[in-house]
N, C-alpha and C positions, 0 to 999 in steps of 0.2 A: 367446141370438140360438138361432133355430130354423130348419131347412131345410124348405123347402116346392116342391116342385117342377113346375114350369107347368101348368096347368090342374084342382092337382089342387081338389079339395074337401071340404069340413066338417070341414075343424081351428078349434080356436077361439085368436082373439087375446087374448091378457087383459092389461089392464092395470092399475096405478092412476096416476092422476092428482094429484099435487102441485101445491103452491105453493109459490111462490120458497124458503120455509122449507126442502123436504123432506117437509111434512105433508099426510098426507093429506088430499085435499077435500071436504067434504059432498054427495053430490049428491044427492040426496035434492030427486026437486023437479024435476030439472034432461033437459035433453033434453044426448046426446053425439056429434056429426056425430065419423067421422074420415076426417079428409083422410090418402089417403093415397100417395103419393107415388113411382113408378116409375120402374124404373132408365133408361127414356127422359125425362124427369122429365115424364109425362102425369101428372094427376090426377084418380085418384077418389073421387068420398064414399061415406060405408056410416053410417049411425048403428046406434050399438051400444046393446044391451042391458047394464041396472043390475045388474050382479046382485048387490052389496053397496055399497047408496047411503052410508051414510051413511058408508062407508071409504074410498069412493069409486073401488072395484072396477065396471071394464068390461070390455064382451067384444063381442067381428064371430065370427063360426062362419059362414064361408064358401058359401056354397049355389050357386054360378055357375061353371063352370067360368074363365068367361071374367073374372073378382077375383084374380086373378095369370097370368096370361100370357108375361109378360117373363121368361127367366134374370137375377137379381141383388139388387143391394139396396134394399128398401124402405125408404120413411120414412114412421113415420105420425107424425101429431099429431093427437090430440083437441083439437076445440073446442066448450067448454062453456056452455052457455047455460040461466042461471039462473033 
């Protein structure tokens, strides 16, 4: 878990997409969209970058000061299209 301050940009959210057994999903050729739920339950979507597709690793680097404007806990759900 990381602390991110409101309106901060330039930080990287990195994750490994896994299946129900905990094994990494091969993301080669996939599109990963991150559904980010803000503390007020508002949802924003961002397209992830595939860092190591075969290992299921993707990320999103914030580029906009409007990405994380509310203080609190955010939840991120990756949606994968193969």
